[in-house]
N, C-alpha and C positions, 0 to 999 in steps of 0.2 A: 115366843122369843126368842130369837137366834143366841148362842151363847154368849156373840160379840156386847150383845145390845145388854143382856144379863150382867156384864161383867162392866160396861160402862154405867149402867145403873147403880151398881153396887158402888163403883170410884163415885160416881157424882154426889150420892148419898154421903160421902166422908169427906167432901169438902167442906170447907170454910165458904162463908159470905161473900167473901173479897174473891176466893178462888172462884165459887159459881159463879161469881157477874163476868169473869174474863174469860169463862168457859163459853157464856151466854153470847156476850159480844164476838168470840171468833166463831160460832155456828152461825149467829146471824150474819156475818160478813161473809161465810164460805156459801150459806142458802142464799143470799140475797144478790151475788155479784153474778155477770153475766160471763160466757164463756169468755170472749173478748174480754173484760174488765181482768177477769182471773191471768188471764193468759198476758196480758200489758204489763202487768203487776209484778209476775213473774220475772218478765224479760227486762223491767226497772232494772231489777239488780245484777244482772249481767253488764259487766265494764265496756261489755264490744259493741252492745247495744246501747242508742240515743231514745229513751221512747217519749213522744212530745207531751205538755200534760193537757191537751185536747184531745181527748180519746172517744168523745160521745159519738160522733158519727163522722168518721175520717173521710168520708167518699159522700158527697151531695145526693141524693135521690133524683134518678131522670128516668122519665118515660121511654118507653119503646117508640121508636118513628115509625108511621105509618107509610105504607107504600101505595103506591095507585094500583100497581099490578100486583101475580103471585110473586107470595115471596121467593127467593131463589134456592130455597131448600127443596120448594115441590115443583121447582121447573126442572130442577136436576133431576129429582127423583121420575118425573114424567119423561125427560129424557132419556135416561137407561132404563126405562121399560120398554 
């Protein structure tokens, strides 16, 4: 165990029950959020940024278009050879 973890353990051992509950709630929030949720929360505190309340899926998922012929990138590679 690293010295940082040992220090954290000893600090947690000295906490009161309400303080320990606050630390546990914070740890659950930090560990449970996705990168996007954390970023949006941090940006919401910046007055220059307006964050929408709907951040679940900012863009709808789409399927790639299937072409009839070879892909343009493959044609370009073939042409260059």
